[in-house]
C-alpha angles and dihedrals in degrees: 000000000000092000092059097045092051092053091047090052093051090051091056094048090052090050090049090052090049092052094046089052091050089054097045101035098074092050093046093052092043089055091043092053092045090055092050092048093048091051090046092052090047091054095048091048095048090045090054092049094049089048094056090049092053092048093050091045089052091050094050095044093049096047128152097281094040122140095199118126091242094062129214124326115271113261137256101355102039099214093164090057089048091051090048091054091046090051094049090055083069096214098295090107099040122193093323094091114110107204123190119180117192127184127207132232134073112298091018110260139151097242122140113285098026122119121244116204122192116193122187132177133185131182112236120205125181122256093213110042097201094136112032103245124178115240110273120221109222114200132188134182135188126185121191133170121242110244101172 
């Protein structure tokens, strides 16, 4: 008799553990994927911020009177600054980055003392669509003064 009752007791404990796992697992995985998505969002946000800083730094170092081998930034579009921002994003953001460099002054120029502003935006979408989130537009902007 003791052999049968201990077997039944073990089965009930296994069934209890299965029910507890079924109740806890969805919340656990929701939290796990939420942490992964939050970390991924922060990585993209910081990458975009760093890329705009690099683009603005490139624009001020390579100003109109610069003696660097690369020469001054192209005007008025700033294609080399845009390329620098996209390169600084190191492929994480892909081709989805929109970059707009602007130079201060009247008319806009890249002379010493003018402000260069680099604005970039990226549309972030979650990797794991557990909760249907709309795409989030991440924006970053850096402004520096040309010293060369």
